[in-house]
Backbone as a ProteinNet text record, in pm:
[ID]
protein_1_A
[PRIMARY]
MTSRFSRRWVSCTHNECQNSPSQTAEHGVNPLSSTPGIDNSPAHAFPAALVAALREARHIVLLSGAGVSAESGVPTFRDAMTGLWSRFDPTELATPEAFERDPELVWGWYEWRRMRALQAQPNPAHLAIAVMSDHLPQLTLVTQNVDDLHERAGSDIVIHLHGSLHQPRCATCGRPHEFPDEIPNEPEGGRRLPPPRCTRCRGLIRPGVVWFGESLPEGAFYQAQEAAENCDLLISVGTYSLVYPAAGLPHLAKAHGSQLIQINPQPTNLDGHATWNVTGAAGQILPALVAAAWEIDPCAVPPRRPARLR
[TERTIARY]
3478.6	3331.2	3265.2	3105.1	3037.6	3018.4	2953.8	2931.6	2814	2734.9	2645.6	2534.7	2490	2398.1	2426.1	2525.9	2522.7	2417.5	2355.1	2234.2	2129.7	2161.5	2034.7	1943.7	1957.9	1854.9	1800.6	1641	1572.6	1480.2	1517.7	1433.5	1347.3	1211.9	1091.2	966.1	963.3	860.7	758.5	643.1	552.3	598	615.3	614.1	765.3	870	987.2	1079.5	1212.9	1276.1	1427.7	1489.6	1620	1727.8	1669.8	1804.7	1830.4	1957.8	1974.8	1982.2	1943.2	1926.1	2057.1	2184.2	2283.7	2299.4	2253.6	2228	2108.2	1994.7	1907	1946.6	2020.4	2080.9	2175.8	2247.9	2369.3	2319.7	2231.1	2176.2	2048.3	1972.8	1830.9	1766.1	1631.8	1566.9	1441.4	1387.3	1278.3	1139	1065.4	966.5	846.4	826.8	678.4	684	834.7	864.5	726.7	719	573.1	474.3	427.1	313.8	175.1	90.6	-34.4	-82.7	-114.2	-232.9	-115	2.6	89.1	171.2	178.6	280.5	439.1	479.1	564.3	738.8	697.2	812.5	933	1059.4	1162.1	1161.4	1044	1035.6	1014.1	970.9	955.4	1040.9	1175.8	1293.7	1350	1364.1	1410.1	1575.5	1628.4	1759.3	1706.9	1793.7	1739.6	1754.9	1856	1870.3	1732.7	1703.7	1547.5	1416.6	1430.7	1304.4	1339.3	1478	1474.6	1461.9	1488.9	1471.8	1311.6	1209.1	1085.5	1049.1	1080.5	1023.6	1067.9	1178.2	1217.8	1225.9	1150.9	1114.4	1043.9	1059.9	965.9	880.8	899.4	819.8	860.2	745.9	764.1	664.5	714.9	623.2	628.8	506.1	482.9	410.3	484.3	426.2	360.3	242.4	212.6	154.2	168.8	154.7	56.3	24.4	-65.6	-36.6	34.7	90.8	-10.7	3.9	-93.7	-206.5	-306.7	-435.5	-457.4	-379.9	-372.7	-381.4	-341.2	-344.5	-494.4	-583	-685.8	-787.6	-741.7	-804	-840.1	-811.7	-828.2	-764.6	-800.9	-742.3	-628.1	-496.1	-418.5	-455.3	-384	-436.2	-432.8	-330.8	-336.6	-438	-429.4	-534.9	-680.2	-715.2	-834.2	-903.3	-804.5	-846.4	-898.5	-1027.1	-1100.4	-1229.5	-1297.8	-1439.4	-1444.4	-1531.6	-1541.2	-1409.7	-1325.2	-1227	-1101.4	-1079	-995.4	-906	-1000.2	-935.9	-859.9	-863.1	-802.7	-661.6	-586.8	-457.6	-503.7	-478.2	-525.8	-480.5	-383.8	-341.3	-424.7	-505	-614	-732.1	-760.8	-858.1	-827.8	-760.4	-687.6	-645.8	-731.3	-664.5	-800.3	-766.8	-864.2	-917.7	-843.5	-881.9	-990	-934.4	-1033.8	-1153.8	-1168.4	-1317.9	-1383.6	-1325.9	-1377.8	-1449	-1351.2	-1397.2	-1505.6	-1479.1	-1595.7	-1623.6	-1677.1	-1696.6	-1763.5	-1873.5	-1961.9	-1874.3	-1762.9	-1674	-1591.8	-1539.8	-1438	-1521.5	-1619.2	-1680.4	-1744.3	-1792.1	-1812.4	-1722.3	-1579	-1462.2	-1421.8	-1430.5	-1425.8	-1498.3	-1641.4	-1749.9	-1718.9	-1680.8	-1642	-1527.3	-1449.8	-1320.9	-1381.7	-1459.8	-1493.5	-1584.7	-1646.3	-1736.2	-1634.8	-1544.2	-1432	-1355.5	-1310.5	-1242	-1344	-1476.1	-1523.1	-1611.5	-1584.1	-1636.7	-1516.1	-1395	-1260	-1273	-1209.5	-1193.4	-1040.8	-1031.3	-874.5	-802.6	-699	-600.5	-524.3	-425.8	-350.4	-248.7	-222.5	-97.5	-179.9	-324.7	-380.6	-403	-438.9	-466.4	-359.5	-226.1	-112.1	-74.1	-84.4	-60.4	-142.5	-284.2	-334.4	-295.5	-266.9	-251.9	-106.1	-0.4	123	122.4	23.2	-3.1	-36.6	-79.7	-136.2	-0.7	108.8	242	332.5	322.9	404.5	393.9	486.8	465.8	391.9	410.9	369.5	395.5	297.7	280	235.8	302	234	212.5	77.3	35.6	20.3	118.5	98.5	59.4	-18.1	-76.4	-76.9	-28	-23.7	-168.7	-250.2	-381.1	-478.4	-588.1	-732.5	-817	-817.1	-916.1	-928.8	-999.4	-1049.9	-1000	-921.5	-894.8	-821.3	-722	-675.1	-760.6	-841.7	-975.8	-1048.9	-1082.7	-1168.1	-1102.1	-962	-894.6	-868.7	-919.1	-902	-788.2	-730.8	-601.1	-665.5	-675.4	-749.9	-719.9	-569.2	-559.4	-475.9	-497.3	-441.7	-406	-284.7	-265.5	-294.7	-382.2	-380.7	-332.5	-219.8	-120.1	-157.3	-264.8	-306.9	-442.4	-535.1	-658.1	-747.6	-854.4	-947.5	-1071	-1085.5	-1228.6	-1381.1	-1332	-1447.3	-1458.5	-1381.3	-1396.1	-1406.7	-1546.4	-1523.6	-1549.6	-1550.3	-1598.3	-1627.7	-1672.8	-1734.1	-1603.4	-1633.9	-1504.1	-1493.3	-1611	-1595.3	-1561.1	-1618.3	-1631.3	-1547	-1533.6	-1455.7	-1504.9	-1634.9	-1750.1	-1763.2	-1716.1	-1711	-1877	-1871	-1984.3	-2004.2	-2127.9	-2145.9	-2184.9	-2121.8	-2175.1	-2279.6	-2379.2	-2497.2	-2395.8	-2469.3	-2390.5	-2382.3	-2451	-2449.7	-2315.8	-2307.3	-2191.4	-2270	-2179.8	-2236.4	-2239.6	-2381.1	-2394.6	-2375.4	-2245.3	-2188.6	-2180.9	-2234.9	-2178	-2040.6	-1988	-1860.1	-1778.9	-1859	-1785.8	-1766.2	-1856.6	-1843	-1965	-1972.8	-2050.4	-2009.7	-2073.3	-2108	-2172.3	-2169.2	-2221.7	-2230.7	-2331.9	-2345.5	-2273.3	-2200.3	-2149.7	-2272.7	-2293.2	-2378.2	-2357.1	-2465.7	-2426.6	-2426.5	-2313.4	-2293	-2423.1	-2461.8	-2559.2	-2584	-2428.2	-2441.2	-2417.2	-2340.8	-2324	-2379.8	-2433.2	-2464.2	-2346.9	-2243.2	-2083.2	-2099.5	-2036.8	-2009.1	-1920.5	-1960.8	-1883.2	-1786.3	-1685.4	-1551.9	-1497.6	-1395.4	-1340	-1257.5	-1222.7	-1150.7	-1009.9	-952.3	-811.8	-725.1	-602.3	-485.4	-507.6	-498.8	-508.2	-354.3	-291.1	-186.8	-205.2	-83.3	-81.1	-119.8	-185.9	-236.1	-110.2	-139.2	-29.5	-113.1	-0.9	-57.6	-145.1	-250.7	-283.1	-162.2	-182.3	-72.5	-41.8	-157.5	-183.1	-128.9	-175.1	-153.3	19.4	107.8	219	302.6	250	340.8	350.6	227.5	241.7	336.8	318.5	403.9	559	587.5	704.7	762.3	670.9	716	769.3	658.1	681.6	808.6	839.6	955.6	1081.1	1086.4	1178.8	1200.9	1111.8	1095.7	1106.5	1088.7	1060.7	1236.3	1238.5	1336.1	1349.7	1241.2	1215.4	1105.5	1176.6	1041.3	1036.1	905.4	876.7	826.9	848.3	805.9	744.3	606.5	567.6	458.9	496	393.2	414.7	516	555.1	690.1	686.2	799.6	879	845.5	932.3	933	833.6	888.4	779.5	711.1	605	628.8	713.7	754.2	614.8	629.2	699.6	721.5	612.6	617.5	737.9	789	899.6	1031.4	1010.5	1139	1118.9	1002.5	995.6	1096.7	1134	1241.2	1375.8	1392.8	1526.3	1528.1	1435.7	1428.5	1448.1	1355.3	1372.4	1526.9	1584.2	1718.9	1820.1	1789.6	1906.7	1867.7	1775	1749	1797.9	1833.8	1901.1	1818.7	1686.5	1611.1	1668.2	1623.5	1653.4	1547.8	1558.9	1453.1	1440.9	1306	1275.9	1199	1224.2	1165.4	1109.5	959.2	886.5	821.1	876	812.6	869.6	758.9	770.1	916.4	942.8	1009.8	1120.3	1267.5	1348.1	1307.2	1339	1298.3	1391.5	1370.6	1464.9	1518.8	1462.3	1498.4	1594.7	1592.3	1675.6	1835.7	1891.1	2027	2058.2	1926.2	1913.3	1872.3	1787	1734.5	1802	1786.6	1870.5	1846.4	1721.5	1688.8	1562.8	1614.3	1515.5	1453.6	1325.6	1225.1	1173.1	1201.2	1114.8	1019.7	880.1	765.7	630.4	542.5	380.4	380	307.3	265.3	185.9	106.1	17.2	84.2	200.8	274.7	378.2	439.7	581.6	522.7	414.4	375	331	226.9	215.2	309.2	389.1	488.5	605.5	643.3	707.5	623.1	503.9	445.1	466.9	422.9	450.4	583.7	687	833.2	869.4	789.9	823.1	750.7	608.1	544.4	481	492.5	443.8	308.7	231.9	95.3	61.7	-36.9	-103.1	-195.6	-165.2	-244.7	-383.5	-401.9	-510.2	-623.3	-548.4	-635.3	-704.2	-638.4	-694.4	-815	-921	-1080.3	-1078.2	-1160	-1162.3	-1196.9	-1127.8	-1158.7	-1284	-1329.8	-1445.4	-1378.8	-1418.7	-1378.9	-1368.7	-1248.1	-1212.7	-1287	-1329.5	-1401.7	-1269.2	-1313.9	-1207.4	-1200.7	-1106.4	-1088.8	-1067.5
-413.6	-323.8	-463.3	-448.2	-543.3	-533.2	-667.5	-649.8	-618.2	-585.7	-489.6	-560.8	-698.8	-742.9	-835.9	-797.4	-844.6	-835.9	-711.1	-678.4	-701.3	-691.7	-759.2	-667	-536.2	-417	-448.1	-456.4	-441.4	-343.5	-222.5	-105.1	-111.1	-136	-99.6	-20.8	77	172.2	154.9	246.5	217.4	309	205	263.4	300.2	246.4	280.6	198	167.9	92.2	164.1	159.4	243.7	120.3	7	-54.9	-34.4	-6.1	19.6	-93.7	-95.6	-228.2	-318.9	-267	-343.9	-424.6	-389.7	-439.3	-561.9	-508.8	-622	-730.9	-709.5	-818.9	-896	-844	-922.6	-1011	-927.9	-1016.5	-1046.6	-1021	-1049.6	-1105.6	-1125.5	-1173.3	-1093.7	-1062.2	-997.8	-1097.4	-1114.4	-1236.6	-1220.2	-1073.3	-1034.2	-1049.9	-1050.8	-1042.8	-1105.7	-1206.3	-1269.7	-1315.5	-1264.6	-1280.6	-1197.9	-1258	-1170.9	-1109.1	-987.3	-915.6	-839.5	-841.9	-754.9	-669.4	-558	-446.8	-543.8	-507.1	-593.4	-484.9	-377.9	-314.9	-360.4	-288.9	-353.1	-308	-260	-197.8	-336.7	-442.8	-548.3	-662.2	-625	-710.4	-780.4	-911	-948.2	-1010.4	-1025.6	-1125.2	-1262.6	-1337.5	-1473.7	-1558.9	-1547.8	-1593.2	-1584.9	-1477	-1440	-1503.7	-1509.2	-1605	-1744.7	-1775.2	-1900.3	-1963.7	-1878.6	-1930.5	-1884	-1815.6	-1820	-1959	-2008.4	-2137.8	-2258.9	-2241.1	-2380.2	-2406.5	-2289.5	-2287.3	-2410.7	-2462	-2587.5	-2536.2	-2442.5	-2370.1	-2242.1	-2155	-2006.8	-1959.1	-1856	-1786.7	-1654.1	-1614.5	-1474.8	-1420.7	-1302.6	-1198.6	-1079.1	-1034	-915.1	-794.6	-701.7	-598.9	-488.9	-368.4	-258.7	-220.7	-211.9	-170.2	-236.9	-363	-453.4	-406.2	-416.7	-348	-232.6	-126.9	-8.4	36	-50.3	-45	-97.3	-167.1	-167.6	-64.9	37.2	144.3	147.1	19.8	8.6	99.9	193.3	307.3	223.4	277.3	216.2	244.7	211.6	201.9	358.1	442.4	588.5	650.7	626.9	704.3	688.3	594.9	584	668.1	738.2	849.3	977.5	985	1095.2	1108.2	1232.1	1251.2	1247.7	1170.3	1158.4	1135.2	1051.4	985.3	1089.5	1196.1	1262.5	1334.8	1353.2	1431.4	1323.5	1178.1	1077.1	1046.7	989.9	943.4	749.1	676.9	560	463.4	512.4	381.5	449.8	547.8	570.7	512.5	444	369.1	210.7	167.6	36.9	-35.5	-15	-50.4	-124.1	-225.4	-291.1	-189.6	-76.9	31.9	129.6	141.8	239.4	171.7	41.7	-46.5	-26.7	-47.4	-70.6	80.4	188.6	322.6	364.5	338.9	426.4	299.2	199	86.8	135.6	245.4	281.5	360.1	443.2	511.9	408.2	296.2	180.8	105.8	89.7	-33.6	58.3	186.6	246.2	294.2	312.6	332.2	226.4	96	-80.8	-98.5	-57.3	-85.3	-28.1	115.4	188	144.7	107.5	41	-114.9	-200.8	-314.3	-251	-174.2	-124.6	-90.2	-23.9	44.6	-87.3	-197.5	-304.5	-387.2	-418.8	-491.4	-404.9	-277.7	-219.4	-228	-247.7	-272.8	-404.4	-426.5	-549.1	-572	-717.5	-760.3	-703.4	-663.4	-614	-718.5	-686	-784	-858.4	-784.4	-845.3	-957.1	-946.3	-1062.3	-1140.6	-1130.9	-1251.8	-1316.2	-1254.8	-1320.6	-1384.8	-1379.4	-1472.4	-1592.8	-1561.9	-1668.3	-1790.9	-1718.7	-1804.3	-1888	-1801.2	-1828.2	-1974.3	-1968.5	-2115.9	-2231	-2199.8	-2336.7	-2379	-2331.3	-2335.6	-2397.3	-2400.8	-2406.5	-2541	-2639.5	-2758	-2721.4	-2573.9	-2546.6	-2366.4	-2296.1	-2152.1	-2148.7	-2048.6	-2048	-1874.4	-1826.9	-1671.2	-1639.4	-1537.6	-1470.9	-1323	-1250.6	-1147.7	-1042.9	-937.8	-833.4	-759.8	-772.2	-713.1	-787.2	-702.4	-747	-754	-750.4	-722.8	-891.6	-919.4	-1045.9	-1051.4	-969.7	-948.7	-1083.9	-1100.5	-1250.2	-1344.3	-1364.3	-1508.4	-1444	-1330.4	-1297.2	-1326.3	-1296.7	-1336.9	-1482.9	-1566.9	-1721.1	-1761.6	-1704.8	-1793.9	-1838	-1987.2	-2096.5	-2063.9	-2081.8	-2046.3	-1944.3	-1827.9	-1731	-1712.7	-1687.8	-1660.4	-1519.9	-1488	-1358	-1323.9	-1267.9	-1210.2	-1101.6	-1054.4	-915	-918.9	-1043.5	-1090	-1037.9	-1010.9	-1005.9	-920	-822.5	-726	-802.7	-939.7	-981	-1118.3	-1133.7	-1250.4	-1178.8	-1117.8	-1043.9	-1143.6	-1139.6	-1218.5	-1156.2	-1233.4	-1170.8	-1108.4	-992.4	-942	-1039.5	-1095.1	-1149	-1294.9	-1368.6	-1504.7	-1559.8	-1487.8	-1516.3	-1600.9	-1596.1	-1684.7	-1591.1	-1659	-1576.4	-1525.2	-1423.7	-1357.5	-1355.5	-1392.2	-1387.7	-1257.2	-1185.3	-1075.8	-1111	-1002.4	-1050.8	-1033.2	-1105.2	-1099.8	-949	-865.9	-715.6	-621.6	-553.8	-462.6	-333.4	-322.2	-205.5	-105.6	-11	113.2	214.3	258.6	361.4	500.6	603.1	711.7	765.2	823.3	865.7	910.8	1007.3	1079.2	985.1	853.7	802.3	822.6	720.4	734.3	667.1	678.6	615.4	499.4	389.3	248	164.3	145.8	41.8	-118.4	-163.8	-304.5	-415	-502.7	-631.7	-701.5	-764.1	-841.8	-1008.3	-1054.9	-1211.8	-1297.3	-1380.1	-1469.6	-1547.5	-1580.8	-1677.4	-1578.2	-1476.9	-1419.9	-1305.5	-1224.4	-1091.7	-1013.4	-1036.1	-962.8	-858.3	-772.3	-683.9	-773.9	-741.3	-801	-705.1	-768.8	-665.2	-703.4	-628	-620.6	-740.3	-842.8	-944.5	-912.4	-802.2	-775.3	-758.7	-754.9	-749.2	-607	-559.5	-428.9	-401	-285.5	-268.2	-306.4	-384.7	-451.5	-600.5	-610.4	-748.4	-854.1	-1005.5	-1090	-1139.4	-1150.3	-1213.8	-1316	-1388.1	-1513.7	-1588.8	-1700.9	-1777.1	-1901.4	-1948.6	-2039.5	-1983	-1853.9	-1783.5	-1763.8	-1721	-1698.5	-1818.6	-1930	-2059.4	-2092.2	-2083.8	-2150.7	-2061.2	-1911.8	-1833.7	-1889.1	-1855.2	-1916.1	-2041.1	-2137	-2271.2	-2254	-2214.6	-2175.3	-2104.6	-2007.5	-1919.2	-2007	-2104.9	-2176.8	-2286.4	-2335.2	-2443.8	-2383.6	-2260.7	-2249.4	-2218.2	-2242.9	-2193.3	-2041	-1990.2	-1839.1	-1771.1	-1672.4	-1566.9	-1456.3	-1426	-1272.2	-1176.7	-1081.4	-977.6	-869.2	-824.6	-745	-629.4	-537.8	-420.1	-392.6	-434.1	-394.6	-342.6	-229.1	-160.3	-227.2	-350.4	-426.7	-355.3	-300.5	-211.3	-288.3	-333.9	-423.7	-542.7	-549.2	-707.5	-757.5	-892.1	-1003.8	-1016.5	-960.8	-1007.7	-969.3	-827.8	-801.2	-869.2	-996.4	-1078.9	-1207	-1220.9	-1348.7	-1370.6	-1280.5	-1286.4	-1292.5	-1248.3	-1278.2	-1395.9	-1462.2	-1598.4	-1701.2	-1664.8	-1756.6	-1740.6	-1627.4	-1606.9	-1687	-1660.4	-1759.4	-1905.6	-1954.1	-2107.4	-2135.2	-2019.5	-2068.2	-2018.6	-1938.7	-1903.5	-1791.1	-1746.8	-1626.5	-1554.1	-1412.6	-1341.1	-1231.7	-1205.5	-1137.9	-1019.6	-876.9	-762.7	-688.8	-683.2	-596.5	-464	-325.8	-222.2	-110.7	9.8	116.8	190.2	181.1	261.3	179.9	246.4	167.9	126.8	3.5	-26.4	-80.6	-120.7	-187.2	-325.7	-402.2	-495.2	-507.7	-384	-357.7	-438	-400.6	-482.3	-637.3	-681.1	-827.9	-912.5	-846.2	-917.8	-949.2	-1049.9	-1133.3	-1056.8	-990.9	-915.2	-806.2	-702.9	-586.6	-512.8	-534.4	-512.8	-404.8	-286.5	-130.1	-121.6	-104.5	-103.1	-153.4	-112.3	-151.2	-300.3	-332.2	-507.6	-535.6	-466.6	-497.3	-510	-415.6	-448.9	-562.2	-547.1	-653.3	-806.9	-836.3	-954.6	-1051.5	-971.3	-1045.7	-1078.2	-955.6	-968.3	-1106.3	-1108.9	-1222.5	-1363.9	-1349.1	-1480.4	-1521.7	-1402.7	-1445.4	-1451.9	-1412	-1441.6	-1597.6	-1629.7	-1771.9	-1879.8	-1851.6	-1949.6	-1914.2	-1789	-1750.6	-1754.7	-1714.7	-1673.2	-1516.9	-1475.2	-1352.8	-1394.2	-1382.7	-1402.6	-1307.9	-1212.8	-1105.2	-1179.5	-1278.5	-1345.8	-1497.2	-1515.3	-1656.8	-1649.4	-1739.9	-1732.8	-1713.3	-1613.3	-1605.7	-1732.2	-1737.2	-1865.1	-1787.3	-1913.1	-1934.3	-1864.1	-1741.6	-1683.2	-1790.5	-1807.2	-1879	-1819.9	-1915.3	-1859.4	-1809.7	-1707.4	-1700.1	-1819.3	-1837.8	-1920.9	-1900.9
-126.7	-194.8	-242.5	-214.3	-263.6	-416.7	-462.3	-627.3	-634.3	-765.5	-820.1	-752.1	-722.6	-691.8	-548.7	-481.6	-356.4	-256.2	-255.2	-179.5	-290.3	-425.3	-493.3	-510.6	-535.6	-534.1	-669.8	-655.8	-796.9	-769.2	-859.7	-823	-920.9	-875.7	-996	-949.9	-998.9	-1004	-1110.6	-1076.2	-1174.1	-1317.6	-1421.5	-1539.5	-1558.2	-1502.2	-1490.3	-1427.1	-1442.8	-1348	-1387.6	-1223.6	-1204.6	-1256.6	-1286.6	-1353.9	-1491.7	-1532.7	-1674.9	-1757.2	-1866.4	-1978.6	-1984.8	-1941.1	-1945	-1832.1	-1704	-1582.8	-1637.8	-1683.1	-1715	-1788.4	-1907.1	-1975.8	-1904.1	-1801.2	-1741.3	-1614	-1535.3	-1421.8	-1419.5	-1548.5	-1497.1	-1596.7	-1613	-1727.7	-1733.3	-1835.9	-1845.5	-1841.9	-1734.9	-1720.8	-1820	-1875.9	-1919.7	-2069.4	-2118.6	-2269.9	-2330.7	-2317.1	-2392.8	-2319.5	-2219.2	-2122.1	-2156.1	-2223	-2242.4	-2114.1	-2147.2	-2037.3	-1926.4	-1933.1	-1842.3	-1916	-1841.3	-1920.5	-1955.9	-2071.6	-2095.5	-2108.3	-2058.5	-2049.3	-1952.7	-1941.2	-1905.4	-1740.1	-1707.2	-1541.2	-1474.3	-1537.9	-1418.3	-1486	-1490.1	-1512.4	-1352.6	-1341.3	-1237.1	-1222.6	-1147.7	-1155.9	-1156.1	-1231.9	-1274.3	-1140.9	-1043.2	-945.8	-840.6	-833.2	-779.4	-831.7	-945.7	-1009.7	-997.1	-1021.2	-970.4	-835.4	-739.2	-570.3	-592.1	-674	-619.8	-696.5	-771.5	-888.4	-832	-754.7	-709.3	-573.8	-483.3	-345.7	-296.1	-187.9	-176.9	-68.7	2.1	105.9	117.5	109.5	97.7	208.4	277.6	402	338.6	314.3	261.2	406.1	397.5	558.6	468.7	484.2	419.9	526.1	486.2	597.7	537.8	578.6	589.3	431.3	368.6	252.8	149.3	157.1	83.2	38.6	169.2	182.1	142	173.1	157.4	-14.2	-64.3	-241.8	-280.4	-188.3	-227.7	-131.5	-82.5	-35.7	77.9	172.2	298.6	396	471.1	547	643.9	650.5	737.2	864.7	978	1113.2	1150.5	1110.2	1149.6	1044.9	924	828.4	857	941.1	991.6	1082.5	1151.7	1234.4	1173.8	1110.7	1043.5	1095.3	1079.8	1143.4	1286	1337.2	1468.5	1553.4	1496.2	1581.5	1546.5	1439.3	1422.8	1543.9	1662.3	1792.5	1875.8	1815.7	1909.9	1828.5	1930.9	1875.5	1879.2	1750.6	1767.7	1891	1951.7	2053.3	2166.7	2156.7	2270.3	2257	2132.5	2084.7	2109.1	2056.6	2032.7	2158.5	2284.2	2405.2	2474.2	2570.9	2664.8	2720.6	2787.2	2878.8	2817.8	2679.8	2624	2588.4	2548.3	2520.4	2662.9	2766.5	2873.2	2954.8	2928.7	2938.6	2867.7	2749.5	2628.1	2506.1	2559.3	2456.2	2303.4	2341.6	2217.6	2119.4	2160.5	2079.5	2028.2	2083.6	2017	1931.3	1975	1887.2	1745.9	1740.7	1649.8	1561.3	1617.6	1549.1	1464.3	1517	1448.4	1336.9	1369.3	1281.1	1140	1163	1035.4	966	1037.9	955.4	901	970.5	911.8	801.6	791.7	677.4	558.3	571.4	486	407.8	511.1	458.5	356.8	397.8	342.2	194.2	196.7	84.1	-37.6	15.1	-64.1	-113.8	-222.6	-327	-317.3	-355.7	-336.1	-457.4	-445.2	-557	-615.5	-740.2	-804.6	-716.6	-625.6	-487.1	-457.9	-384.7	-323.4	-420.4	-543.7	-644.1	-681.6	-703.8	-739.7	-611.3	-481.9	-359.1	-371.9	-418.6	-408.1	-530.9	-639.1	-742.8	-733.5	-652.3	-633.3	-583.8	-465.3	-371.4	-462.5	-594.3	-667.9	-758.1	-733.7	-789.1	-699.1	-592.7	-483.1	-411.8	-374.9	-252.5	-123.2	-70	22.1	22.2	68.6	89.2	222.9	316	455.7	423.6	449.9	432.3	559.1	589	752.9	719.9	790.3	769.9	903.1	878.5	989.9	974.3	860.6	829.2	896.2	907.1	1000.6	915.3	768	691.9	630.1	560.5	500.3	342.4	287.2	160.3	75.6	186.1	121.1	97.4	197	197.5	72.5	32.9	-77	-212	-186.2	-310.3	-361.3	-254.1	-243.1	-193.4	-96.7	-52.1	66.4	88.4	161	320.4	356.6	459.3	507.5	626.4	647.2	790.1	832.2	966	1003.7	1072.7	1112.3	1252.9	1231.9	1356.6	1434.6	1389	1448.3	1464	1470	1461.6	1343.6	1357.9	1270	1275.3	1184.2	1229.9	1214.3	1140.5	1124.2	1206	1335	1403.7	1563.9	1609.6	1733.5	1813	1952.4	2080.5	2179.6	2264.4	2395.7	2464	2524.6	2625.8	2759.2	2797.5	2914.6	2887.8	2828.4	2830.8	2685	2601.3	2474.6	2369	2400.1	2282.4	2130.6	2051.6	1935.7	1904.8	1817.3	1773.9	1639.6	1567.7	1429.6	1367	1279.9	1211.8	1118	1099.9	950.1	852.7	743.3	601.9	536.9	589.7	520.2	545.9	464.7	492.2	600.2	718.5	768	698.1	754.7	672	820.8	809.2	923.4	820.4	876.6	832.3	803.6	709.7	652.2	758.5	834.2	965.5	1094.4	1085.9	1199.8	1292.4	1387.5	1508	1608.5	1736.7	1856.7	1854.5	1874.9	1829.9	1940.1	2025.3	2141.1	2089.4	2149.4	2102.6	2129.5	2063.4	2095.1	2219.7	2242.2	2366.4	2369.7	2434.5	2404.7	2448.7	2348.5	2370.4	2484.2	2532.3	2649.9	2774.8	2773.4	2913.5	2943.2	2807.6	2804.4	2821	2822.6	2821.8	2696.5	2668.3	2559.4	2456.2	2358.4	2224.3	2209.7	2171.8	2143	1977	1948.4	1809.6	1817.3	1728.6	1715	1718.2	1720.9	1698.6	1815	1808.1	1869.1	1937.7	2036.3	2097.8	2163.1	2170.9	2233.1	2378	2421.6	2562.6	2554.6	2436	2450.9	2377	2406.1	2327.8	2189.1	2110.8	1964.5	2009.8	1926.7	1949.7	1960.7	2060.7	2044	1970.4	1918.3	1773.6	1665.6	1657.7	1501.2	1516.9	1629	1607	1615.4	1695.2	1697	1550.9	1483.4	1341.2	1275.2	1264.2	1179.9	1224.1	1373.9	1384.3	1325	1337	1292.9	1144.7	1076.7	921.9	901.2	970.5	953.4	963.4	1060.6	1101	978.3	893.4	825.1	673.3	640	511.3	421.3	292.3	224.2	162.6	182.7	106	214	234.6	315.8	206.5	163.9	130	190.5	204.7	288.6	214.2	230.1	143.6	213.4	165.3	227.5	372.7	439.1	580.4	585.7	711.6	709.6	816.3	873.5	952	1114.5	1134.6	1271.4	1393.3	1357.8	1463.7	1491.9	1630.4	1660.9	1765.4	1777.2	1718.2	1559.8	1502.8	1299.6	1252.7	1281.8	1247.3	1253	1366.7	1397	1283.1	1198.6	1148.8	1039.9	966.6	845.7	903.5	1047.8	1084.4	1135.1	1184.4	1228.9	1109.4	1004.3	879.2	825.3	811	772.8	885.2	999	1082.2	1074	1005.5	977.9	814.8	761.1	615.7	530.5	519.1	425.6	345.9	212.1	168	172.9	150.3	205.4	62.5	20.6	-46.3	-17.1	-17.6	33	-63	-62.4	-178.9	-99.1	-134	-49.5	-149.4	-143.5	-219.5	-156.4	-19.4	43.1	119.6	143	242.6	365.3	418.1	554.3	657.9	744.5	854.3	811.5	713.2	643.9	524.4	494.4	375.5	388.2	475.2	506.3	516.2	535.7	588.9	462.5	372.3	233.2	146.7	104.3	-23.9	-143	-182.5	-271.2	-212.4	-255.1	-224.6	-362.1	-350.2	-494.7	-418.8	-505.6	-469.3	-565.9	-505.4	-621	-515.3	-566	-524.7	-513	-425.6	-388.3	-563.8	-600.7	-673.2	-815.3	-840.6	-971.9	-956.6	-852.8	-833.3	-827.5	-701.4	-712	-828.6	-905.3	-1033.8	-1138.8	-1108	-1216.6	-1205.8	-1042	-1020.9	-1044.9	-1044	-1059.6	-1208.5	-1306.9	-1451.5	-1478.9	-1402.7	-1418.7	-1389.3	-1304.2	-1250	-1336.2	-1371.4	-1410.8	-1548.1	-1598.7	-1713.3	-1719.8	-1616.3	-1616.8	-1553.1	-1611.6	-1564.8	-1441.7	-1323.6	-1230.4	-1206	-1289.9	-1289.7	-1387.7	-1461.6	-1583.5	-1559.5	-1428.7	-1382.4	-1322.4	-1380.8	-1344.1	-1150	-1139.7	-968.7	-912.9	-790.4	-726.1	-616.9	-550.7	-466.5	-331.4	-285	-164.8	-35.7	-11.6	146.7	256.8	352.4	486.8	586.2	659.1	742.8	874.1	926.4	998.8	1131.2
[MASK]
++++++++++++++++++++++++++++++++++++++++++++++++++++++++++++++++++++++++++++++++++++++++++++++++++++++++++++++++++++++++++++++++++++++++++++++++++++++++++++++++++++++++++++++++++++++++++++++++++++++++++++++++++++++++++++++++++++++++++++++++++++++++++++++++++++++++++++++++++++++++++++++++++++++++++++++++++++++

């Protein structure tokens, strides 16, 4: 029979905690008892060993998924199927074949998604990650999200495993395409929209995301894989660990000796493998973890200058 914290469940939900006061006193610390600006209730009490692992880590890999952006109001992949696109399965639009067959439909969908992403603002989870990097020897941020919220929160280097809505390229020659600075003004219900043409070869400009049937960007995945092999702590947040090869990164890190922290509102495939499972929203848990480890409120730190997409 395993001990109470052999799986180290830390169940933190909005304004309540499933850990009893005796569990908190015996196994954890309340990191926020004297931290201004953050909820000081026992809902955010973490095991002391978890806080120590975060504070003492030499290299952290943070893997973020759709749940982090969803807290900013960015529609998830399937939630984006509204209006004009409601009669389509997203897998029918997110393929090279779909773009070749009907480029105006696909481009219109991605421009609507880019508009929604640019209208959103970084949430406390994005800010906490940016602040966390200031207190660690090394943090490698790997995201499955295709928005730029991490960059706008101030994270300097972000590995986009699934590409970016903001880095389109020519479908023919691969030349990068620059978007204007303005946020697209698309109708809420969506519309068909002709893609721009490449200034070099006149080919169609395609979204800079990874479609079904395409490989991940080789350089991005190599960097993520190398970081996972060399970190001493991996934090998986806002992802259900279903989409490979990204879902394999925590297992790779663990195989090389890393501890794992998982932050998610619901159970995932990673539950039985994580050193600590923290149940709750990323925007609540990550700021509380930063406060626990370094006694600062990441939401009170002066805003950073947004980083540029790389």
